[in-house]
C-alpha positions in Angstrom: -27.2 2.4 -8.8 -29.7 3.9 -6.7 -28.6 7.1 -4.8 -29.8 5.3 -1.2 -28.4 2.6 -2.3 -24.8 3.5 -2.5 -25.6 5.7 0.9 -26.1 2.9 2.3 -23.2 1.5 1.1 -20.7 3.8 2.0 -22.2 3.7 5.6 -22.4 0.8 6.1 -18.3 0.7 6.7 -17.9 2.7 9.6 -21.1 1.4 11.1 -18.9 -1.9 10.8 -15.5 -0.2 12.4 -17.7 0.6 15.4 -19.2 -2.7 15.7 -15.7 -4.6 15.1 -14.8 -1.8 18.0 -17.3 -2.4 19.9 -17.5 -6.0 20.1 -12.9 -6.0 20.7 -14.1 -4.7 23.8 -17.0 -6.2 25.3 -14.9 -10.0 24.2 -11.9 -8.7 26.4 -14.0 -7.2 29.3 -15.4 -10.8 29.3 -11.9 -12.5 29.0 -10.8 -10.2 32.2 -13.3 -11.0 34.3 -13.3 -14.3 34.3 -9.5 -14.7 34.9 -10.0 -12.5 37.5 -13.3 -14.9 38.8 -12.3 -18.2 38.2 -8.5 -17.2 37.0 -5.3 -20.2 39.3 -2.1 -18.6 39.8 -0.4 -21.5 39.4 3.7 -21.5 38.0 4.0 -22.5 34.8 8.1 -24.7 33.1 9.2 -23.5 30.2 10.2 -26.9 28.0 11.8 -24.1 24.8 12.4 -21.0 23.8 12.1 -19.4 20.4 13.2 -16.1 18.9 11.9 -12.6 19.1 10.6 -14.6 23.1 8.3 -16.8 22.1 8.5 -20.0 24.9 6.8 -23.3 25.0 5.5 -24.4 27.6 3.2 -26.8 30.4 1.2 -27.0 33.8 -0.8 -28.8 36.4 -3.6 -28.1 36.6 -6.5 -30.3 38.8 -4.5 -33.5 38.2 -5.1 -32.2 34.0 -1.3 -31.2 32.0 -1.5 -28.9 29.4 0.8 -26.7 27.2 0.7 -24.1 25.3 2.8 -21.3 23.2 2.9 -17.5 24.1 5.1 -14.3 24.4 7.8 -14.1 26.9 6.6 -10.8 29.9 8.6 -8.4 27.9 8.4 -6.1 32.0 9.5 -8.9 34.1 12.9 -10.3 33.5 14.4 -14.2 33.8 15.0 -16.1 36.4 17.9 -17.7 36.6 18.2 -22.2 35.9 19.0 -24.4 38.8 
């Protein structure tokens, strides 16, 4: 390998890492913007609880039912069952 090629390879690793960090930051900002701009607050129904705080849930929005799986927010305590 030539010295120039070695230098390019060595410099491409930090450049790729930097590009990944920039992409992650821009994507997070884009996601937060659309959540604030179009976000609709609602209530989800927990269907099932899993280990380590995982939950299956469903919610309705504009006559469509959505389901998902996520981690429970540890900052908020569980609400008692009614």
